[in-house]
LUMLO-976891 format. One record per residue (C-alpha): z, x, y. Coordinates in steps of 0.2 Angstrom, whole numbers. Example, Ala and Ser with C-alpha at 12.3 -4.5 7.8 and 13.67 -1.06 7.14 Angstrom:
2
+-------+-------+-------+
|    c3 |    c1 |    c2 |
+-------+-------+-------+
|    39 |    62 |   -22 |
|    36 |    68 |    -5 |
+-------+-------+-------+
***
This chain:
707
+-------+-------+-------+
|    c3 |    c1 |    c2 |
+-------+-------+-------+
|   256 |    34 |   -33 |
|   255 |    18 |   -24 |
|   262 |    10 |    -9 |
|   273 |    -4 |    -4 |
|   277 |    -9 |    14 |
|   293 |    -9 |    24 |
|   310 |    -7 |    15 |
|   302 |    -9 |    -1 |
|   294 |     8 |     1 |
|   311 |    17 |     3 |
|   316 |     9 |   -14 |
|   300 |    15 |   -23 |
|   302 |    32 |   -17 |
|   319 |    34 |   -25 |
|   312 |    27 |   -41 |
|   297 |    39 |   -40 |
|   308 |    54 |   -38 |
|   316 |    49 |   -56 |
|   300 |    44 |   -64 |
|   289 |    59 |   -59 |
|   281 |    68 |   -74 |
|   270 |    83 |   -78 |
|   252 |    84 |   -80 |
|   240 |    89 |   -93 |
|   225 |   101 |   -93 |
|   212 |   105 |  -105 |
|   197 |   117 |  -105 |
|   180 |   118 |  -115 |
|   177 |   133 |  -125 |
|   161 |   141 |  -131 |
|   153 |   132 |  -145 |
|   161 |   115 |  -142 |
|   150 |   101 |  -137 |
|   153 |    95 |  -119 |
|   149 |    76 |  -115 |
|   149 |    67 |   -99 |
|   146 |    48 |   -99 |
|   153 |    42 |   -82 |
|   142 |    29 |   -74 |
|   132 |    34 |   -59 |
|   122 |    50 |   -58 |
|   111 |    61 |   -68 |
|    95 |    61 |   -76 |
|    81 |    55 |   -87 |
|    81 |    72 |   -95 |
|    90 |    89 |   -94 |
|    83 |   107 |   -93 |
|    94 |   122 |  -100 |
|    89 |   139 |   -91 |
|    96 |   156 |   -94 |
|   114 |   152 |   -88 |
|   112 |   137 |   -78 |
|   106 |   119 |   -80 |
|    97 |   106 |   -70 |
|    93 |    87 |   -71 |
|    85 |    73 |   -62 |
|    97 |    60 |   -56 |
|    94 |    41 |   -58 |
|    90 |    40 |   -40 |
|    77 |    55 |   -41 |
|    88 |    68 |   -34 |
|    92 |    84 |   -42 |
|   109 |    91 |   -49 |
|   112 |   108 |   -55 |
|   126 |   118 |   -62 |
|   131 |   135 |   -69 |
|   127 |   152 |   -62 |
|   120 |   151 |   -44 |
|   119 |   170 |   -39 |
|   100 |   168 |   -34 |
|   102 |   151 |   -28 |
|    95 |   144 |   -44 |
|   108 |   130 |   -45 |
|   106 |   125 |   -26 |
|    92 |   112 |   -29 |
|    81 |   106 |   -13 |
|    83 |    88 |    -6 |
|    70 |    75 |   -10 |
|    65 |    65 |   -26 |
|    58 |    72 |   -41 |
|    50 |    67 |   -58 |
|    53 |    83 |   -68 |
|    63 |    99 |   -68 |
|    62 |   114 |   -78 |
|    71 |   131 |   -78 |
|    67 |   149 |   -81 |
|    78 |   165 |   -81 |
|    85 |   164 |   -63 |
|    73 |   152 |   -56 |
|    70 |   133 |   -56 |
|    55 |   122 |   -53 |
|    53 |   104 |   -51 |
|    38 |    91 |   -48 |
|    40 |    80 |   -32 |
|    37 |    61 |   -33 |
|    20 |    65 |   -24 |
|    15 |    77 |   -38 |
|    18 |    93 |   -28 |
|    28 |   108 |   -34 |
|    43 |   117 |   -28 |
|    53 |   132 |   -35 |
|    69 |   140 |   -30 |
|    80 |   154 |   -35 |
|    74 |   172 |   -40 |
|    56 |   176 |   -35 |
|    55 |   194 |   -38 |
|    36 |   192 |   -41 |
|    35 |   185 |   -22 |
|    22 |   173 |   -27 |
|    21 |   155 |   -20 |
|    19 |   140 |   -30 |
|     2 |   133 |   -32 |
|    -5 |   119 |   -22 |
|   -12 |   102 |   -29 |
|    -4 |    88 |   -39 |
|     4 |    91 |   -56 |
|    10 |    80 |   -70 |
|    20 |    92 |   -81 |
|    28 |   109 |   -78 |
|    36 |   123 |   -88 |
|    46 |   137 |   -82 |
|    47 |   154 |   -92 |
|    58 |   169 |   -91 |
|    48 |   177 |   -76 |
|    34 |   165 |   -73 |
|    30 |   146 |   -73 |
|    14 |   136 |   -78 |
|    10 |   117 |   -74 |
|    -3 |   105 |   -79 |
|   -13 |    98 |   -65 |
|   -18 |    80 |   -63 |
|   -36 |    85 |   -68 |
|   -30 |    93 |   -84 |
|   -32 |   111 |   -80 |
|   -17 |   123 |   -80 |
|   -11 |   134 |   -66 |
|     2 |   149 |   -69 |
|    11 |   160 |   -57 |
|    25 |   174 |   -58 |
|    27 |   189 |   -69 |
|    16 |   187 |   -85 |
|     9 |   171 |   -78 |
|     0 |   174 |   -61 |
|    -6 |   191 |   -68 |
|   -15 |   184 |   -84 |
|   -30 |   172 |   -83 |
|   -27 |   155 |   -90 |
|   -40 |   149 |  -103 |
|   -53 |   137 |   -97 |
|   -54 |   119 |  -101 |
|   -43 |   104 |  -100 |
|   -25 |   102 |  -108 |
|   -12 |    89 |  -111 |
|     4 |   100 |  -111 |
|     8 |   117 |  -107 |
|    24 |   128 |  -111 |
|    29 |   145 |  -103 |
|    39 |   157 |  -114 |
|    46 |   174 |  -110 |
|    30 |   183 |  -108 |
|    17 |   171 |  -116 |
|    11 |   154 |  -114 |
|     5 |   141 |  -126 |
|    -4 |   124 |  -122 |
|   -12 |   110 |  -131 |
|   -30 |   107 |  -127 |
|   -37 |    89 |  -125 |
|   -43 |    90 |  -143 |
|   -26 |    94 |  -149 |
|   -29 |   111 |  -153 |
|   -18 |   126 |  -147 |
|   -22 |   140 |  -135 |
|   -10 |   154 |  -132 |
|   -10 |   170 |  -121 |
|     1 |   183 |  -114 |
|    13 |   195 |  -123 |
|    10 |   195 |  -142 |
|    21 |   208 |  -148 |
|    28 |   197 |  -162 |
|    13 |   186 |  -165 |
|    21 |   173 |  -154 |
|     3 |   170 |  -145 |
|    -6 |   168 |  -161 |
|    -5 |   150 |  -165 |
|   -10 |   142 |  -181 |
|   -25 |   130 |  -183 |
|   -24 |   112 |  -183 |
|   -20 |    99 |  -171 |
|    -2 |    96 |  -162 |
|     7 |    84 |  -151 |
|    19 |    96 |  -143 |
|    22 |   115 |  -141 |
|    37 |   125 |  -135 |
|    36 |   144 |  -131 |
|    52 |   153 |  -133 |
|    57 |   171 |  -130 |
|    48 |   179 |  -144 |
|    42 |   164 |  -155 |
|    34 |   148 |  -152 |
|    36 |   131 |  -161 |
|    24 |   116 |  -161 |
|    24 |    98 |  -169 |
|     9 |    94 |  -179 |
|     1 |    77 |  -179 |
|     9 |    72 |  -195 |
|    26 |    77 |  -187 |
|    29 |    93 |  -197 |
|    35 |   108 |  -188 |
|    26 |   125 |  -187 |
|    33 |   141 |  -179 |
|    26 |   158 |  -177 |
|    32 |   175 |  -170 |
|    49 |   184 |  -170 |
|    59 |   178 |  -185 |
|    73 |   191 |  -186 |
|    86 |   177 |  -186 |
|    76 |   164 |  -195 |
|    71 |   155 |  -178 |
|    53 |   154 |  -184 |
|    57 |   146 |  -201 |
|    58 |   128 |  -197 |
|    65 |   115 |  -209 |
|    55 |   102 |  -218 |
|    53 |    84 |  -212 |
|    46 |    75 |  -198 |
|    50 |    78 |  -180 |
|    48 |    71 |  -162 |
|    52 |    85 |  -151 |
|    55 |   104 |  -152 |
|    63 |   117 |  -140 |
|    62 |   135 |  -144 |
|    76 |   146 |  -136 |
|    80 |   164 |  -137 |
|    82 |   168 |  -155 |
|    85 |   150 |  -161 |
|    76 |   133 |  -161 |
|    82 |   115 |  -159 |
|    72 |   100 |  -164 |
|    74 |    81 |  -164 |
|    71 |    74 |  -181 |
|    61 |    57 |  -184 |
|    78 |    48 |  -186 |
|    83 |    55 |  -169 |
|    97 |    67 |  -176 |
|    96 |    85 |  -171 |
|    92 |   101 |  -182 |
|    95 |   119 |  -176 |
|    91 |   135 |  -184 |
|    92 |   154 |  -180 |
|   106 |   164 |  -172 |
|   121 |   154 |  -167 |
|   135 |   165 |  -164 |
|   140 |   156 |  -147 |
|   138 |   139 |  -156 |
|   121 |   136 |  -148 |
|   113 |   132 |  -165 |
|   127 |   121 |  -169 |
|   122 |   103 |  -162 |
|   134 |    88 |  -161 |
|   132 |    73 |  -171 |
|   123 |    57 |  -163 |
|   105 |    53 |  -159 |
|    95 |    61 |  -146 |
|    79 |    58 |  -135 |
|    77 |    75 |  -128 |
|    84 |    93 |  -131 |
|    82 |   109 |  -121 |
|    87 |   126 |  -129 |
|    87 |   142 |  -119 |
|    97 |   158 |  -120 |
|   115 |   155 |  -127 |
|   117 |   136 |  -123 |
|   108 |   120 |  -127 |
|   108 |   103 |  -119 |
|   102 |    86 |  -125 |
|   100 |    69 |  -119 |
|   108 |    57 |  -132 |
|   100 |    40 |  -135 |
|   114 |    30 |  -125 |
|   111 |    42 |  -110 |
|   125 |    53 |  -113 |
|   123 |    72 |  -110 |
|   129 |    84 |  -122 |
|   129 |   103 |  -121 |
|   134 |   116 |  -133 |
|   135 |   135 |  -135 |
|   141 |   147 |  -121 |
|   150 |   139 |  -107 |
|   156 |   155 |   -98 |
|   149 |   150 |   -80 |
|   149 |   131 |   -82 |
|   131 |   130 |   -88 |
|   137 |   119 |  -103 |
|   147 |   108 |   -93 |
|   137 |    95 |   -84 |
|   143 |    84 |   -71 |
|   147 |    66 |   -74 |
|   132 |    54 |   -76 |
|   121 |    45 |   -87 |
|   105 |    54 |   -91 |
|    94 |    39 |   -91 |
|    82 |    31 |   -78 |
|    82 |    13 |   -75 |
|    66 |     4 |   -81 |
|    59 |   -13 |   -80 |
|    47 |   -24 |   -90 |
|    39 |   -41 |   -83 |
|    34 |   -54 |   -96 |
|    26 |   -71 |   -95 |
|    38 |   -78 |   -84 |
|    54 |   -68 |   -86 |
|    58 |   -50 |   -82 |
|    70 |   -38 |   -91 |
|    78 |   -21 |   -86 |
|    88 |    -7 |   -94 |
|   102 |    -3 |   -82 |
|   108 |    15 |   -79 |
|   122 |    12 |   -92 |
|   110 |     6 |  -105 |
|   114 |   -12 |  -105 |
|   101 |   -25 |  -103 |
|    99 |   -38 |   -89 |
|    85 |   -52 |   -89 |
|    80 |   -65 |   -76 |
|    68 |   -79 |   -74 |
|    61 |   -92 |   -87 |
|    73 |   -94 |  -101 |
|    66 |  -109 |  -109 |
|    66 |  -100 |  -127 |
|    81 |   -89 |  -124 |
|    69 |   -74 |  -119 |
|    80 |   -70 |  -104 |
|    96 |   -70 |  -114 |
|    98 |   -52 |  -121 |
|   110 |   -46 |  -134 |
|   125 |   -35 |  -131 |
|   124 |   -17 |  -134 |
|   115 |    -1 |  -126 |
|    96 |     1 |  -126 |
|    84 |    14 |  -122 |
|    68 |     4 |  -119 |
|    64 |   -15 |  -117 |
|    47 |   -25 |  -117 |
|    46 |   -43 |  -111 |
|    32 |   -53 |  -119 |
|    25 |   -70 |  -115 |
|    41 |   -79 |  -121 |
|    50 |   -66 |  -131 |
|    57 |   -49 |  -128 |
|    61 |   -34 |  -139 |
|    71 |   -18 |  -136 |
|    76 |    -2 |  -144 |
|    94 |     0 |  -146 |
|   103 |    17 |  -143 |
|   103 |    20 |  -162 |
|    84 |    18 |  -163 |
|    84 |     0 |  -172 |
|    75 |   -15 |  -164 |
|    82 |   -31 |  -157 |
|    71 |   -46 |  -153 |
|    75 |   -63 |  -145 |
|    66 |   -78 |  -138 |
|    51 |   -88 |  -145 |
|    49 |   -84 |  -163 |
|    36 |   -97 |  -168 |
|    24 |   -84 |  -176 |
|    38 |   -72 |  -181 |
|    35 |   -61 |  -166 |
|    54 |   -60 |  -163 |
|    59 |   -55 |  -181 |
|    60 |   -37 |  -179 |
|    58 |   -25 |  -195 |
|    71 |   -13 |  -200 |
|    70 |     6 |  -197 |
|    71 |    17 |  -181 |
|    58 |    17 |  -167 |
|    53 |    26 |  -152 |
|    43 |    13 |  -142 |
|    40 |    -6 |  -143 |
|    28 |   -17 |  -135 |
|    29 |   -36 |  -134 |
|    12 |   -46 |  -133 |
|     9 |   -64 |  -132 |
|    14 |   -70 |  -149 |
|    15 |   -53 |  -158 |
|    24 |   -37 |  -156 |
|    19 |   -18 |  -160 |
|    31 |    -3 |  -161 |
|    30 |    15 |  -165 |
|    42 |    21 |  -179 |
|    51 |    37 |  -177 |
|    39 |    46 |  -189 |
|    24 |    40 |  -177 |
|    18 |    26 |  -188 |
|    14 |     9 |  -180 |
|    20 |    -8 |  -186 |
|    16 |   -25 |  -179 |
|    22 |   -42 |  -183 |
|    19 |   -60 |  -177 |
|     3 |   -70 |  -176 |
|   -12 |   -60 |  -184 |
|   -27 |   -72 |  -184 |
|   -38 |   -58 |  -176 |
|   -30 |   -43 |  -186 |
|   -19 |   -39 |  -170 |
|    -4 |   -37 |  -181 |
|   -13 |   -26 |  -193 |
|   -13 |    -8 |  -185 |
|   -22 |     7 |  -193 |
|   -11 |    19 |  -203 |
|   -12 |    34 |  -192 |
|     1 |    43 |  -180 |
|     3 |    36 |  -163 |
|    12 |    42 |  -147 |
|    11 |    25 |  -139 |
|     6 |     7 |  -142 |
|     2 |    -8 |  -132 |
|     2 |   -26 |  -138 |
|    -9 |   -37 |  -127 |
|   -16 |   -55 |  -128 |
|   -24 |   -55 |  -145 |
|   -27 |   -37 |  -147 |
|   -18 |   -20 |  -147 |
|   -21 |    -3 |  -142 |
|   -14 |    14 |  -146 |
|   -14 |    33 |  -141 |
|   -15 |    43 |  -156 |
|    -6 |    60 |  -159 |
|   -23 |    69 |  -154 |
|   -24 |    59 |  -137 |
|   -38 |    48 |  -143 |
|   -38 |    29 |  -142 |
|   -40 |    15 |  -154 |
|   -39 |    -3 |  -152 |
|   -38 |   -17 |  -165 |
|   -38 |   -36 |  -166 |
|   -48 |   -49 |  -155 |
|   -64 |   -42 |  -146 |
|   -72 |   -57 |  -139 |
|   -71 |   -50 |  -121 |
|   -75 |   -32 |  -127 |
|   -57 |   -27 |  -124 |
|   -56 |   -17 |  -141 |
|   -70 |    -4 |  -141 |
|   -63 |    11 |  -133 |
|   -71 |    24 |  -122 |
|   -71 |    43 |  -128 |
|   -60 |    56 |  -122 |
|   -42 |    59 |  -122 |
|   -28 |    48 |  -114 |
|   -10 |    49 |  -111 |
|    -6 |    31 |  -109 |
|   -14 |    13 |  -113 |
|   -10 |    -5 |  -108 |
|   -18 |   -20 |  -117 |
|   -19 |   -38 |  -109 |
|   -34 |   -49 |  -109 |
|   -43 |   -33 |  -105 |
|   -38 |   -15 |  -107 |
|   -34 |     0 |   -96 |
|   -29 |    18 |  -100 |
|   -25 |    34 |   -91 |
|   -35 |    49 |   -96 |
|   -29 |    66 |   -98 |
|   -35 |    71 |   -81 |
|   -27 |    57 |   -73 |
|   -41 |    45 |   -69 |
|   -42 |    27 |   -75 |
|   -54 |    19 |   -87 |
|   -54 |     0 |   -90 |
|   -64 |   -12 |  -101 |
|   -66 |   -29 |  -106 |
|   -65 |   -45 |   -97 |
|   -69 |   -42 |   -79 |
|   -70 |   -59 |   -71 |
|   -58 |   -55 |   -57 |
|   -62 |   -37 |   -55 |
|   -47 |   -33 |   -66 |
|   -57 |   -20 |   -76 |
|   -64 |   -11 |   -61 |
|   -51 |     2 |   -57 |
|   -49 |    12 |   -41 |
|   -53 |    31 |   -41 |
|   -40 |    44 |   -39 |
|   -27 |    51 |   -52 |
|   -13 |    41 |   -59 |
|     2 |    43 |   -69 |
|     4 |    25 |   -76 |
|    -6 |     9 |   -78 |
|     1 |    -9 |   -83 |
|    -8 |   -25 |   -87 |
|    -1 |   -43 |   -90 |
|    -3 |   -51 |  -107 |
|   -15 |   -64 |  -101 |
|   -20 |   -67 |   -83 |
|   -31 |   -55 |   -75 |
|   -23 |   -41 |   -64 |
|   -20 |   -23 |   -66 |
|    -8 |   -11 |   -57 |
|    -6 |     8 |   -58 |
|     5 |    21 |   -50 |
|    -5 |    35 |   -41 |
|     1 |    54 |   -43 |
|     9 |    52 |   -26 |
|    20 |    37 |   -32 |
|    10 |    24 |   -23 |
|     6 |     8 |   -32 |
|   -12 |     1 |   -32 |
|   -16 |   -16 |   -39 |
|   -33 |   -25 |   -42 |
|   -39 |   -41 |   -49 |
|   -32 |   -59 |   -48 |
|   -20 |   -61 |   -33 |
|   -17 |   -80 |   -31 |
|     2 |   -77 |   -31 |
|     2 |   -60 |   -23 |
|     5 |   -51 |   -39 |
|    -8 |   -39 |   -35 |
|    -1 |   -35 |   -17 |
|    12 |   -22 |   -21 |
|    25 |   -17 |    -6 |
|    24 |     0 |     2 |
|    35 |    14 |    -5 |
|    34 |    26 |   -20 |
|    38 |    20 |   -38 |
|    42 |    29 |   -54 |
|    38 |    14 |   -66 |
|    30 |    -3 |   -64 |
|    26 |   -18 |   -76 |
|    14 |   -32 |   -73 |
|    18 |   -50 |   -79 |
|     6 |   -64 |   -79 |
|     9 |   -70 |   -61 |
|    22 |   -57 |   -55 |
|    24 |   -38 |   -55 |
|    40 |   -28 |   -55 |
|    43 |    -9 |   -51 |
|    57 |     4 |   -51 |
|    57 |    13 |   -34 |
|    59 |    31 |   -32 |
|    77 |    28 |   -27 |
|    80 |    18 |   -44 |
|    81 |     1 |   -36 |
|    71 |   -13 |   -42 |
|    58 |   -24 |   -33 |
|    46 |   -37 |   -39 |
|    32 |   -47 |   -30 |
|    21 |   -62 |   -34 |
|    26 |   -79 |   -41 |
|    45 |   -83 |   -41 |
|    45 |  -101 |   -48 |
|    58 |   -97 |   -61 |
|    66 |   -83 |   -51 |
|    56 |   -70 |   -61 |
|    52 |   -60 |   -46 |
|    70 |   -60 |   -39 |
|    79 |   -45 |   -48 |
|    97 |   -47 |   -49 |
|   108 |   -40 |   -35 |
|   122 |   -28 |   -39 |
|   139 |   -33 |   -33 |
|   150 |   -18 |   -33 |
|   168 |   -17 |   -31 |
|   185 |    -9 |   -36 |
|   202 |   -16 |   -41 |
|   219 |    -7 |   -40 |
|   233 |   -12 |   -52 |
|   249 |   -11 |   -43 |
|   261 |     2 |   -50 |
|   249 |     8 |   -64 |
|   242 |    25 |   -66 |
|   224 |    18 |   -72 |
|   215 |     3 |   -66 |
|   205 |    -1 |   -82 |
|   203 |   -17 |   -91 |
|   203 |   -29 |   -76 |
|   193 |   -44 |   -81 |
|   180 |   -49 |   -67 |
|   172 |   -66 |   -68 |
|   159 |   -73 |   -56 |
|   152 |   -89 |   -65 |
|   142 |   -83 |   -80 |
|   143 |   -65 |   -74 |
|   157 |   -54 |   -82 |
|   163 |   -36 |   -81 |
|   178 |   -25 |   -85 |
|   184 |   -11 |   -74 |
|   183 |     7 |   -77 |
|   198 |    18 |   -78 |
|   196 |    20 |   -58 |
|   194 |     1 |   -56 |
|   176 |     1 |   -53 |
|   165 |   -13 |   -58 |
|   147 |   -19 |   -55 |
|   141 |   -37 |   -57 |
|   122 |   -40 |   -58 |
|   115 |   -58 |   -54 |
|   102 |   -67 |   -43 |
|   105 |   -70 |   -25 |
|   117 |   -84 |   -21 |
|   135 |   -89 |   -18 |
|   149 |   -82 |   -30 |
|   167 |   -85 |   -33 |
|   174 |   -69 |   -40 |
|   190 |   -68 |   -49 |
|   199 |   -52 |   -54 |
|   213 |   -55 |   -67 |
|   224 |   -44 |   -78 |
|   239 |   -48 |   -90 |
|   256 |   -46 |   -80 |
|   247 |   -48 |   -63 |
|   242 |   -61 |   -51 |
|   224 |   -65 |   -51 |
|   214 |   -62 |   -35 |
|   199 |   -73 |   -29 |
|   186 |   -72 |   -16 |
|   170 |   -81 |   -12 |
|   154 |   -71 |    -7 |
|   136 |   -74 |    -3 |
|   124 |   -62 |   -10 |
|   107 |   -58 |    -4 |
|    93 |   -47 |   -10 |
|   102 |   -31 |    -6 |
|   117 |   -24 |   -16 |
|   135 |   -29 |    -9 |
|   150 |   -18 |    -9 |
|   166 |   -28 |    -9 |
|   182 |   -21 |    -2 |
|   195 |   -14 |   -13 |
|   207 |   -28 |   -20 |
|   225 |   -25 |   -26 |
|   232 |   -35 |   -40 |
|   251 |   -38 |   -37 |
|   261 |   -35 |   -52 |
|   276 |   -45 |   -59 |
|   269 |   -61 |   -67 |
|   275 |   -54 |   -84 |
|   275 |   -72 |   -92 |
|   257 |   -76 |   -86 |
|   261 |   -93 |   -78 |
|   253 |   -88 |   -62 |
|   269 |   -86 |   -52 |
|   282 |   -72 |   -50 |
|   298 |   -81 |   -54 |
|   314 |   -81 |   -63 |
|   306 |   -82 |   -79 |
|   298 |   -65 |   -76 |
|   314 |   -57 |   -70 |
|   323 |   -64 |   -86 |
|   309 |   -57 |   -97 |
|   309 |   -40 |   -90 |
|   328 |   -40 |   -89 |
|   330 |   -45 |  -106 |
|   320 |   -31 |  -113 |
|   326 |   -18 |  -100 |
|   327 |     0 |  -106 |
|   317 |    -3 |  -122 |
|   305 |    11 |  -128 |
|   293 |     5 |  -135 |
|   294 |   -12 |  -126 |
|   304 |   -25 |  -135 |
|   291 |   -37 |  -128 |
|   274 |   -30 |  -123 |
|   273 |   -42 |  -108 |
|   289 |   -35 |  -100 |
|   280 |   -18 |   -98 |
|   271 |   -23 |   -83 |
|   265 |    -7 |   -77 |
|   259 |    -1 |   -94 |
|   269 |    15 |   -96 |
|   276 |    12 |  -113 |
|   293 |     7 |  -108 |
|   302 |    -7 |   -99 |
|   311 |     1 |   -84 |
|   316 |     1 |   -66 |
|   298 |     1 |   -60 |
|   294 |   -15 |   -70 |
|   309 |   -24 |   -62 |
|   303 |   -18 |   -44 |
|   286 |   -26 |   -47 |
|   295 |   -42 |   -51 |
|   307 |   -40 |   -36 |
|   294 |   -35 |   -24 |
|   283 |   -49 |   -27 |
|   295 |   -62 |   -31 |
|   289 |   -80 |   -26 |
|   270 |   -75 |   -24 |
|   257 |   -85 |   -34 |
|   239 |   -84 |   -39 |
|   226 |   -85 |   -32 |
|   229 |   -70 |   -21 |
|   217 |   -67 |    -7 |
|   204 |   -53 |    -9 |
|   209 |   -42 |     6 |
|   202 |   -25 |    11 |
|   218 |   -16 |    18 |
|   232 |   -14 |     5 |
|   242 |    -3 |    16 |
|   244 |   -15 |    31 |
|   262 |   -19 |    34 |
|   257 |   -38 |    33 |
|   247 |   -36 |    18 |
|   256 |   -45 |     3 |
|   245 |   -36 |   -10 |
|   252 |   -19 |    -6 |
|   251 |    -5 |   -20 |
|   264 |     7 |   -26 |
+-------+-------+-------+
***
């Protein structure tokens, strides 16, 4: 409960003795879906182990929950890019590309050295894909079995067998084959997942193939197109092209009965399954016996940024969009809603909503901001055209098309990039294809397999071994990449510079640098985006930074203003309206709020029906600002900005009514007009708005005390 100072405290204590009520409790049961959506904490993805679960937080640190008898749920410190779990051990890739494992290590084998781009932990062994495309395995049925030679694009470790996708898209499996789980079918695949006694993979056309133990139907997949599959113990779950879930096989604990909604990632293991929903919510279902299906509060989504011609947009950790910089065509005024990806073009912006549909805004002179219908998994905004990958892997482009840049080939794609007047895409088999303008040689592609491509006035791509390839216009050296291994490359739509993230998280830029756009700051990054004269990136701790030209504020990311409001006498503090110029927010149940805007001076007002508003003026720099807790005093029932006789008359006239005869009389929102509402009027009688924003509500001289 809340405090009032001096003699008023005695009166309140007497009232509280009368008004005190019981509490409620609830518990999750096996088979029910457990969701957590509170702002602030957990990861871009989630991995389900035998009876524990881990995820990478938005700041790059790890969180684990469930059984911890072998230390498998006690993660190490540091920042990470991926985590994957086995029977009683956990492994993760650090931001510098090195590996670390913890938990049970009965094979007594150390993790391999080197830099890695993907890992998979099986029941008693683990495998990881090195930055050069080779595979390393260790542990039981891993380290004691030779891995095949060649280069790969993905690996998956199961119970006693391993499968991997070669650079040409074909499969290789090795290890235990008692049920045929290590005898893959022919054809080319985009993803494979090894379970306990069966394996499943997604073919280039999006269809599923499963092989091995099928006692419970776990290796008999449904028809249709899919984007991700996860093979568990004796069941399987997969994400369909419309982003809904399908599970099949044994489901006695509810592990094969997924919740509704749309998902971006799913992880099946022994008796429980977890998935990341499109809005960043984590849902777990199946057995919850040791808490493995009860994730901590947090959004499982990582902040991302996209730099355009003169503006920048970012997806926040709660899925909402924020844009800044040049807004001459409305390109920096995003719509409401929650999103999973955004792409800023020259003067327009497109983003994928949480339900998979597209929204575009800004300059639409060539139709580049008129988004098609359907659901999508990736979008890229270019100069005056846009390209996107549909949920079934098929590309679609719209906008200006004089050079054929908006006429993509009819093939399955994993990723597309719209540039100046050409576009490129990574096909399902890892090969590249480009279309559109070729006056600078930017469209013909090199041979080999790739994991990511970026098109501008020239083109660069990351090969399967992590090295870079660039081609096209090289007048400023923008198509002469550095050596080393990289995880992402980015180019602006028009002007010639390039930036890439090395395997250790360091950003390297080359090419034109007249505004400092190719001079990145120190530190490690998880994602970057190059605009025409500025570049922005997400650091390993989740914060944003930009460098280069800042004429329209495009290189000044919005600064978070963090605060909390207490509503005097209320049990929850949600619904307080926060206003700071054009910035607005509404408090969560605990009163927390966050505003984001450019550096400058702000007058912040907090207001709520039945309470006097509070106001403060702050100067915000380039780093986040945490405000003191502000307490709004109650008693202004009639909303005229002063606690006076009118409020006393209003509350007294409806005293002892349940429900309230006039909702305004129920100041503390408990569903009845009673003594507590009268106390709020009496304790604050004569006070007016705006109350000062003070930090110490418990001080005896503080007029904004809280019950």
